[in-house]
C-alpha positions in Angstrom: -17.9 -10.4 -9.6 -18.8 -8.2 -6.7 -20.9 -8.6 -3.5 -22.3 -6.4 -0.8 -20.1 -6.2 2.3 -21.4 -7.1 5.8 -20.8 -5.1 9.0 -17.9 -7.3 10.2 -16.1 -6.6 7.0 -16.6 -2.9 7.1 -15.2 -2.8 10.6 -11.9 -4.1 9.2 -11.5 -0.8 7.2 -10.2 2.0 9.4 -12.2 4.6 7.6 -15.5 2.9 8.6 -14.6 1.4 11.9 -15.6 4.3 14.1 -18.9 5.0 12.3 -22.2 4.2 14.1 -23.9 0.9 13.2 -26.5 2.9 11.2 -23.8 4.8 9.2 -22.1 1.5 8.4 -25.4 0.1 7.2 -25.7 3.0 4.8 -22.2 2.3 3.6 -23.0 -1.4 3.1 -26.0 -0.4 0.9 -23.9 1.4 -1.7 -20.5 -0.4 -1.4 -19.5 -3.5 -3.3 -16.7 -6.0 -2.5 -14.6 -7.1 -5.4 -11.8 -9.7 -5.5 -8.7 -9.6 -7.6 -6.0 -12.1 -8.3 -2.3 -11.3 -8.0 -0.9 -9.0 -10.8 -4.2 -7.4 -11.7 -4.7 -3.7 -12.4 -7.3 -2.1 -10.2 -7.1 1.1 -12.2 -4.6 2.6 -14.6 -3.1 6.1 -14.7 -5.5 8.3 -16.5 -8.6 6.3 -15.8 -11.6 8.3 -14.6 -11.6 8.7 -10.8 -15.2 7.8 -10.5 -15.2 5.5 -7.5 -13.8 5.5 -4.0 -11.8 2.3 -3.4 -10.5 0.9 -0.1 -8.4 -2.3 0.5 -10.0 -4.9 2.7 -7.2 -7.5 2.4 -4.1 -8.0 0.3 -1.4 -5.6 -0.9 -1.4 -3.1 -3.8 1.4 -1.2 -5.3 0.7 2.3 -6.7 3.1 3.4 -9.4 3.7 5.8 -12.2 5.3 5.1 -15.6 7.8 7.4 -17.0 7.9 8.3 -20.8 10.9 6.0 -21.0 8.8 3.1 -19.7 10.4 2.9 -16.3 8.1 2.2 -13.3 8.3 4.4 -10.2 6.6 2.8 -7.2 5.0 5.5 -5.1 3.8 3.3 -2.2 2.6 -0.1 -1.2 -0.8 -0.1 0.3 -2.5 -2.7 2.6 -5.7 -3.5 4.4 -7.6 -0.4 5.4 -5.9 2.0 3.0 -7.8 4.0 0.5 -6.7 4.1 -3.1 -6.9 7.3 -5.2 -9.1 9.1 -2.8 -7.9 12.5 -3.8 -8.7 11.9 -7.5 -12.2 10.7 -6.6 -12.8 13.7 -4.3 -11.6 16.2 -6.9 -13.3 14.4 -9.8 -10.0 14.1 -11.8 -8.4 11.0 -13.5 -6.2 8.8 -11.3 -2.7 10.2 -11.4 -1.1 6.7 -11.0 -1.8 3.0 -11.5 -2.7 0.4 -8.9 -1.7 -3.2 -9.2 -2.2 -6.1 -6.8 0.9 -7.8 -5.3 -1.2 -10.7 -4.0 -4.8 -11.8 -4.0 -6.7 -8.7 -2.8 -10.2 -7.6 -1.9 -11.4 -4.0 -2.3 -14.5 -2.1 -1.4 -15.8 0.2 -4.2 -18.2 3.0 -3.7 -19.3 5.1 -6.7 -18.4 8.7 -6.5 -21.9 10.2 -6.2 -22.8 7.7 -3.5 -19.6 8.4 -1.6 -20.2 12.2 -1.7 -23.7 11.5 -0.3 -22.2 9.5 2.6 -19.7 12.3 3.4 -22.6 14.8 3.6 -24.5 12.5 6.0 -21.7 11.6 8.4 -19.0 14.0 9.7 -17.2 11.1 11.3 -16.5 9.7 7.8 -15.1 13.1 6.7 -12.8 13.2 9.7 -11.6 9.6 9.0 -10.9 10.4 5.3 -9.0 13.6 6.2 -6.9 11.7 8.8 -6.1 9.0 6.3 -5.1 11.5 3.5 -3.0 13.5 5.9 -1.1 10.4 7.0 -0.5 9.4 3.4 0.7 12.9 2.5 3.2 12.8 5.4 4.4 9.4 4.3 4.9 10.6 0.7 6.8 13.7 1.9 9.0 11.5 4.1 9.7 9.1 1.2 10.6 11.9 -1.2 13.0 13.4 1.3 14.5 10.0 1.9 14.9 9.2 -1.8 16.7 12.5 -2.4 19.0 12.3 0.6 19.7 8.9 2.1 22.2 6.4 0.9 20.8 3.5 -1.1 21.6 0.9 1.6 19.9 3.1 4.2 16.8 3.3 2.0 16.8 -0.5 1.7 17.2 -1.0 5.5 14.3 1.5 6.2 12.1 -0.2 3.7 12.5 -3.7 5.3 12.2 -2.3 8.8 8.9 -0.7 7.8 7.7 -4.0 6.3 8.7 -5.8 9.5 6.7 -3.4 11.6 3.6 -3.5 9.2 3.3 -7.1 8.3 6.2 -9.0 9.8 5.6 -12.0 12.1 8.0 -14.2 14.2 8.7 -17.1 12.0 11.5 -19.2 10.3 14.1 -18.1 12.8 13.5 -14.4 12.3 10.8 -12.0 11.2 9.0 -13.2 8.1 7.7 -10.6 5.7 5.1 -12.3 3.5 5.5 -10.0 0.5 7.4 -11.5 -2.5 8.9 -8.4 -4.2 11.2 -8.8 -7.2 14.6 -7.1 -7.4 13.1 -4.6 -9.9 10.3 -3.8 -7.5 12.8 -3.3 -4.6 14.8 -1.0 -6.9 11.7 1.0 -7.8 10.7 1.4 -4.2 14.1 2.7 -3.2 14.9 4.8 -6.2 17.9 2.8 -7.5 18.9 0.4 -10.2 18.2 -3.3 -10.4 22.0 -4.0 -10.3 22.3 -2.1 -7.0 19.3 -4.0 -5.6 20.8 -7.3 -6.6 24.2 -6.4 -5.0 22.7 -5.3 -1.7 20.3 -8.2 -1.4 23.1 -10.7 -2.3 25.4 -9.3 0.3 22.7 -9.4 3.0 21.9 -13.0 2.0 25.6 -14.0 2.5 25.8 -12.1 5.8 22.6 -13.7 7.1 21.0 -10.3 7.6 18.0 -11.0 5.3 17.1 -14.1 3.3 14.9 -14.1 0.2 12.3 -16.8 -0.1 9.8 -17.6 -2.8 6.9 -16.2 -0.7 8.7 -13.3 0.9 11.7 -12.4 3.1 13.1 -13.4 6.4 14.8 -10.7 8.4 17.4 -12.6 10.6 19.4 -9.6 11.9 17.3 -6.6 12.7 20.1 -4.9 14.5 22.1 -4.8 11.3 19.1 -3.2 9.5 18.8 -0.7 12.4 22.4 0.3 12.1 22.2 0.6 8.3 19.0 2.7 8.6 20.7 5.3 10.8 23.7 5.8 8.5 
């Protein structure tokens, strides 16, 4: 079930925040808000890129599947991030799949309506280009990191990033409210599940980072800072 978004909701999406009230009203007319439970595919690799999608709340992992059936997580997206915008702009199928990691709300604008909005408002074009440029830089950084840094370094940088993005002071440290499986951690850092288990177990024993059912608690950020620089 989908509903029409209001102005307050549109202001929560970075792409629409700087638009004039009139421009946001035009967006509201063609956008629809859709809710997803945890573990639901928003789109699959190969689906038609026929709608612009932006996350309002929640977290989504974007991943590709290899011929051998292995999952490669490209990125985890959160509130304000667009999903598959390049595919929609180019009119090609989505090159990866998007699956919710928690209950998530997304805005959906059909491709033709989105193009019409871009033609009407240059500020929307600038916002989209800025978002895509940032994501390209992030992907380039991740690819360089996966090909060069040690596995433990990659783990440390991942958790430091999560701390900065969604961490909050809680439970004697910094709580990251994102329950990721050992397999998902391995996919995000380009390693095996056995290595992920080994690193996470050692950090648990050393009180660097504790795993809880609803996320992680970073207890020793200094240790992660040191590991991230090695």
